N, C-alpha and C positions, 0 to 999 in steps of 0.2 A: 250498767243500766241498759236494757234493751230499748229499740225504737219505741214500742208500744208503752213501754213503762214510763218513759220521757213524756209521751204525750198524755197518757192517763195523768200522771202528776201535774201537767199543765192544765187539763180539763178541770181537775179538782181545784185547783187555786183560782181558776177563772169561773167556775159554777157553770161549765159547758154542759149543755145537754144535747147537742145536735153535732155531728161532725160532717163536714161538706167537703167533697171532691170536685175541683174544678179542672176540666179539660178542653183542650183548643180544637175547634173543627177545621176544616180545610180553609174555609173563608178567613178564620182568624177570630171568631166568636167564642166566648166562653161558653160551655155548657157544663152542667153539674149534677151530681147525685149525693144523696145525704142519707146517713144512717143515724140512728139514736146512739149516744155515747156507750149504752151498754152492750151494743153489738160490736164494738171495736176491740180488735185483739192483734197479735203479733203475725197472724196468718196474712192479713191484709198486706203487710210489708213483703211477704214471700209469694203469696198466690195472686194478690191484687183483687180488684173489682172487675168482672167480666161486663162487657157492654157490646153493642152492635156497631161496629165501626162504618157499616154501610150509611146508616143514617146521619154520620158525620162528614159523609162525601169522599172517604179515602178508598174504600174496597168494595168490589161486587159483593152481593148477598151470599154467595156460595163461599166467599172466604173472609167473611165479615165478623166472626167473634175474636175480640181483642180483650186485652186486660189493662187496667189503669193501675200503676204503683205509684202512690204517692210519695212525696219526699217530704221528711218530717223538717227539714231544714226551712221549709216554706211556710209552716204552720204559724197562722195569726188568727186572731178573733176578727171575725168580719163585722164591721162596724154598723151595717145597714139592716141586720136581722133582728126581728123581735124577740125570739128566742135565742138565748146566748149559744152562738155557733163557732166552732173551730173550722176554718178552712185550710185546705192544702192543695197545692198543684204538685205535678209530678210528670212521669213518662209513661208511653203506652207500648206495650209489647205484643206480639203475635203469639198465640198460643201454641207451644211445641206438642210434638207427638208424644205419646204415652212414653214415659221413661227419659224424655228429653227436656231441657229447660226452656223457658219461654225466651224470645229473642226480641231485641228491640225493633220496632216497627219502623223501617227506614223511611216511609211518608211522613210519619208524625212531625209536626212543625218543629218542635223542640229537639227531636232527635236530628233533624236536618241541620239546625243550627250548631248543635254539638259536633256533628262530623265535620262541619265546615272549619271549625276552629281545631280539631284534631288535624285536618288537612293543611292547615297553614303551619301548625308546629312541624309536620312531617317534611314540609318544604324547606323548613329552617330559616323563613323569612322574619318571623316574629313569634313570640309566644303569648302576647296579649293584643287583643283589639279593644280599644275603649270607644265608645260611641256616647254621644249626647243629643237625643231627638228633642225637637222644640214642637210643643204640642199645641196647635191652633185650633180653636173650636168657637162656635156660636152658642150663646146663652140666650134662649127665647122664651117669652112668656107662654106662648102655646103654639101649636102646629096641628095641621089637619091634612090629609091627603087622602085621595081615592083614586082607584084605576078600575073601572069596570068598562063593560062594552060602551056604554052609553055616556060615560063620564070620566075625563081625566083632569085633575085638578089638584092643586095644592095651596095652601095659606100659611104664611108664617107672621108672626107679630112679636115685637118686644116694644114695651112701653117707651124705650130710650131711643127708638128709631126717629129719624127726622120726619117721616110721614105722619107721625103722631103729634105733631107740633100744634096742629089746629084742632085736635079733638077736645070737644066741649065736654069736659067731665071733672067731677070734683077731685079725682086723683091725679089729673094732670098737672104737675108742677112746672112745666115749660123748661125741663132740663134735658131735652133732647140733644143727641149727637149727630152733627151733620155727617152726611154721606162721606165716607174715606177721611174722616176727620177724627177718629176715634185713638190714634196713636197715643199712648201714656196719657189719656185724658184723665183728669182728676174728679174727685168727688164735687159737686153732686151728680155731675153727669155719669161718672163710673158708678153705676147703681150696683154693680155685681161685685165691688171691691171685698166686702165682707165675706160674700160667698167664696170666692177665689181663696182668700185666707184660710177659711175653714177647710177646703179642699185640699190645701197644702199641708194644713196641719195633720190632716187624715193620712195624707200620703207619707209624711215623715213618721208617723205612728206605725205605718205598714212598712218602714225600710226604705222608703224612696226619698233620696236626697234631693231637695228642691233648690234650684238655684235662684230663681225670681218668678214673679208672675206680674203680670200687667194687661190693660186694656190694648187691644191691637187695633189696627188701621180701620177695620170696618166698623162703621158707626152703628150699624144694626146689630150690635151685641157680639162683636168678635173679641176674643180672649186669647190668652198665651199663658202657658205655665211650661218653663223651662226647667229640666234637671241637670244635675252634676254628670260628668262623664262616668261611665261605669263598663263593666265586662259585657261583651256583645250578648251573650246568652242571658246573663243576669238582667241586662237592660230589655230583652225581649219580654222576658218575664214581667218586668217592671211596667212595660207598656201596657201589658194586658191590666195590669193592677190600675195604672193611671186612668185608662179609659173606664174601668167599672167605678172608680172612684168618682171620676167627674160626672157621669151619668148618673148615678144613685144619688150624689150630693144634690144635683140639680133638681131631681125629682123630688127629694126630701125637702127641698126649699119652695116647692111649688113652681118651678120652672122645668125647662127640658134643655137637654145639651145635644149638639150634633158636632161629629167630625167630618161631616160631607164636604168635600173639597169646594163646591160651588153651590151653597144653600141658598144664596140670595143673588139676584141679577144686578149687575152693575156695581156689586161690591167685591172687596177684597175676598179671595178665596182662603180655605184652610190648608195649609201645607204640615208636613212634618220633616223639616229640614233635619238632616243628620250630620252631626259633626263626628269626625273619626280621627284616630290616630293608632299607630302601632307602637307596640315596646317589646324589646328583646333583652331579656336578662335585667329588666328594670330600665334600660336606656331607651331614649326616644329614638324611634327609627325615621321619623319624618323630618328631623331637624338637621339643617346645615346653614349656618350663618352666612356663607358665601352663595347659597343657591338663590334662587328668584323667590322673592318673599320670605327668605329663610327656610325654604323647603329643600330637602333631600333630593338626590336623584331616585332614589327608591320612591319617595313620595310621588315625583313626576310620573314614574311608571305606574304607579298605582292610579293616578288620576288619569293616565293614558288608557289603563284597563277599563276604567269607569266610562270613559268618554266613547272608547271604541264599541262598548257593548250597550249604551245606554238606551238603544231604541228597544232591544230585547228585554233588558233591566226593567223598563216601564211596566211590563206585563205581569212583574211583581210587587214594583214600587208604587205603581199607580193602575190597580187592578180594576177600576170600576169606570164605567161610561161617563160618570159625572167628573172623573179625575180630570179629563181633557177640557172641560169646560173651565177649569182653573188655570190651566196651562196655556194661557193667551196674553198677547202684549197689554201692557197698560196697568197691571195690578201687582206689580214687583214679583210676579211668578216668571220662572225661567222658561224660555222657549228656545234659545240657543245652545248649542252643543259646543261648550268651550269653558275655558277657566280664567279667572282673574282674581285680583286682590280687591277686597272691599266693593264687589260689583255684583248686585243683587239681579242683574239681567242676565248673568250666565250660570249654566246649570250647576257649576262648581265655584264656589266662592272661597277665597283664603282670608279668614277674618284678620284685619290688621292689628287689632288689640291683643291678639294671641301671640306674644313675642318670646315667651320663654322657651328653653328646649324641651320643658316637660309638657307644655301645652300646645306646642305648635302642630297645627291640625288644618284641615279644611273641612267645609260642609258640602253635602250633595243637597241641592234645594228641590228637586222634582218630586222627591217622594210624598205620599199623604197618607193619613191614618185609616183608609180604607185597606190598606195593606195588611196582610197577615205578617206581624213584625218578624216571626222566626225565619219565614221565607225571604221576606224583603232584606233583612239585615244579612242574613246568609248569602243572598244573591249578590248583595253589594261587596261583601269580602270576597266572594269568587271572582267576580269581574275585575276587582283590584290585584288580587294575587296573579290573574292570568296576565295583566299589563306588567307585573314584576317579572314573571318567568319569561315573557317574550320581549322585554324591554321597549315596550309601546312608548314612545316619547311623544307626549301630546303637543308639544311646539313644532316637532318635526312633521306631524300631519296637519299643522296648519289650525290647531283647535285653540289658540291662544298664546301668550297671554292677552285677553282683551280688556285693556285698561280704558274703556270708554263706555258710554251708554249705548248699548246695542239696539235698544229700541229706537235711538234717534240718528243711526246710520242712514245715508242715503239709499234708496231703494235698491239701486244697482250694487251696492256692497252688500246689503242684506241677502240678496239673491246668491251670494257666494258662501254663505253660510249654512250649516247643516243644522236642522231644526229637530226637535223632538217629535214624535208621533202625534198626528193631529187627533186621534181617536184610539179606542181600545183595539179595534180590529187591526190597525197598523201595528200596534205594540204586539199583539199576538202573532201576526206574520212574521214580524222580527224574531220574536221568541222561537218560532217554528224553524226558522233558517239559521238561528244562531243561539245554541245552547250549549255546544260541547264544552264551553268554560264552566258551566254549571254542573254538569255530569262528570267532570274531572274528580278523580280521587273517591267516586262512589258518593258523592256529597247529595246530588240532587238525583235519585233514581229516575230512569228514563220514563218508567210507568207513572211518575208523579208529574213529570213534564206533560205526558199525553192526557192525564186526568185534569190537569189545570187547563190546558188547551180546549180540550172537549168542554169542560165545565164553564169557562169564561166565554168562548164563542156562542154556547147557547143563551148564556145570559146577555150578551150583546144583540144577538139576533131577536130576542125577545123584546128588549128594550126598544130595539130600532122599528119594530112593527107597530108601536103604539102611536096613534095620531097625536100629535103635540098641540097644545092650545094656541101656540103662536102660529102654527099651520091654519087653523081656522081664520086667524086674523087676516093672514096673507092669501089665502086661496079660497075661503068659502064662497066669495061672489063672483069668482072667475067665470 
């Protein structure tokens, strides 16, 4: 049975009327195009669907004609459409010359992550990279924001926030959550419990295995959904699915969700901690019962690569100006370049509870969900592989292990530690100076690095030029 016959049969079984194709742009947003089911045929899997890549941020106008080739294995019924719709993800190709086949577009996010996995296998270090992101986000009742020449403001609200405890209203039940007091809070304070369960059920139906969900530290509506470990490229696909489901399920429930790293001042920010481990021929690469915290020499070298390149890595794992408002002391966010066991103040944490050979891993704690997951996960892999190739020993470089609370060190000791970039501009400067580990093996094309730097520098400059409301408070009457 052909690919189109399989899809046609599925459409008949599910009463599908529309087929939707989802593509990822440079920033990591889904975009889509939809056709009536009657227009679907086998040619779509051969010739694809043409689109203008310049509007996705990839290519200049004169080289922007691209084609999207759907992957039938990703076909699923979209749970948020009024008209029964089947949706598919896939890959993007550049259109070949007459008589020549289309070729994979090397800047397309999914192709970059696929190439990173191929490169890992070519090196012989491992044949699997398993990752497990933690998705932190805020659920709010409403949000408004505006940026115009005469006004720059935002307002967010959720009825569970402590600032609403004195609200005189019939619907105020007095079950607000104190600031920074939300970790694992139970009902009735946990007003989003049922919605999170619904989100998890939708994810399971879409093929995303959920580990658990709970209320996070931020009392003003901070939540977390954590998923089971999975293949790196597949998990990048699932990251897109997870964000789509959370956003749409929230709107369907009359609320709104945000993955902004720091949406609320003086509350915990939203990270996307990434747990990771490597396997080769089914055997764990990171386990050694005699090593520090049960980690092998290869695992230490992998951590060494991450720590050596962490500043430039932030340009892909923390690619927003808002990212660095989260990466500050005092909110369980990492600021120090180092590693340790069970220590949330270091950028690499080794979970003490992961003891078996098959689950032995560590987590990188600085990433957040403003990242394009394909680029971010591929960059993490490339930094780690560079550490293994060059035997970068994190202990020899003085990057740990830090088995102490780094926030509480004396100021003189803190000065000796390396810190993460303080803002997006610093991260981009680091990427410009340090990216050969990314271009190794042709994984990240130099053209992509250049486009990313240009795109993100423009973004940072524009935001830096906007007067901030706090500046009026500080400087208006001077």
